[in-house]
Each structure stands twice: as C-alpha cells, then as structure tokens.
N, C-alpha and C positions, 0 to 999 in steps of 0.2 A: 437335935442331931447335928445340924449345920454348925451351931455354935460350938458344940463339943469338938467337932472335926477341926474347926478353925483354931480353937484353943490348943488342941493337940499339935497342930502344925506350928503354931506360934511357939509353943514350948520346945518342940523338936528343933526348930531353926535356932532358937536362942541357945539351947544346949550345944548344938554344933558350932555356932559362932564362938561361944565361950571356949570350947575345946580347941578350935583353930587358933584362937588368941594364945591359949596356954602353950600349944605346940610352937607357935611363932616365937614366944618369949624364951622358950627353953632350947630352941635350935642352937647347936654349937656348944651347949653346956652339958650334954649328956652323952653317954656312949651309945653305940649303934643299937644294941638290944633294947635299951630303954626307949630310944627314939622310935624304934619299930613298934614297940608295944603301944606307945602313945599315938602313933600314926594309925594303928589298927582301931583303936578306940574312936579316933576322929573319923575314920572312914565308916565305921558302924553307925555313928551319929549322923553322918551325911546321908547314908542310905535310909536311915529312919526318917529323916526330914523329907527326903524325896518321896518315900512311901506315904507319909502323912499328907503331902501336897497332892499326890495322885489320888488318894482317897477323897480328899476335899473336892478336887476338880471333878471326879467321877460323880460325886453326890450332886454337885451343882448342875452338871450336864444331865443327869438322870431326872432330876426334879425341876430343873429350870429355876433353881433358887436364886434369890438375890442375896448377895453377901452384905449388902448395905446395912441391914439391921444388925447382923452379927458383928460387923466391923465397928459399928458405932458403940456396941456394948463393950467391946474390948478397948478401943481407943478411937478418939475422934481425930481425923486427919483433915486439915483444911489448907487452902492456899494462903498466900500472904495477905489476902483481903478478907480472910475469915469464911470463905465459901467452901462448902464441902466439895471434894473432887469426885464424888459419886452422886448419881441421881437415880431415881427409880421411875420406871415407866408405869403407866396406868395398869398394865397387866401383871405388875409385881416383879418383872424382870429388871435387871439393872443395865445401865449404860455408863461408861466412864467418859 
C-alpha cells in the first residue's frame, strides 16, 4: 500500500511538473481561451498531486510507516559521500 501511494504521488507530481513546463513554454504564444484551458488542466494536476501527497501522509501517520524501504525501491538518494540521507530506527520508524 505504502509503495503504491508513493508511486501515485511520484507520478502525479511528475505529471504536474510536466504540465507547468508546457504552460511556461507556451505563455505568450496562445490566445486567452487556449491559455485558460491549459491552466485549468495544470490546476487539476496540482490538486491531484496535493491529494496524492495527503493520502500518503495520512497512511504514514496512521500506520507509523517508514518510507525508507519504499523510497529505496523507487530511487536511491544519497549525499555527495554516498550516504543515504534517511535512516531507520529499531522500531521501524524513520528519521531524517
């Protein structure tokens, strides 16, 4: 469940970011009705990403989940020395 929620959030934020970039590139090159339509799509994607983040956060709060495992399965993030920037407590909860 946690991994599915994290993937949903990641996909939603990427879709929003892509649409914002599209909107930015096309500003000033389209008429007002076209811009408004593209803006509405962008806003719907923003709300979708916000909702996905809220669902993920609610799940983490409810279950005390650690996102460490889920994050590692999607992408490994580390500092310039190769150390993970997340660590897991003995009780399974995470600290940053």
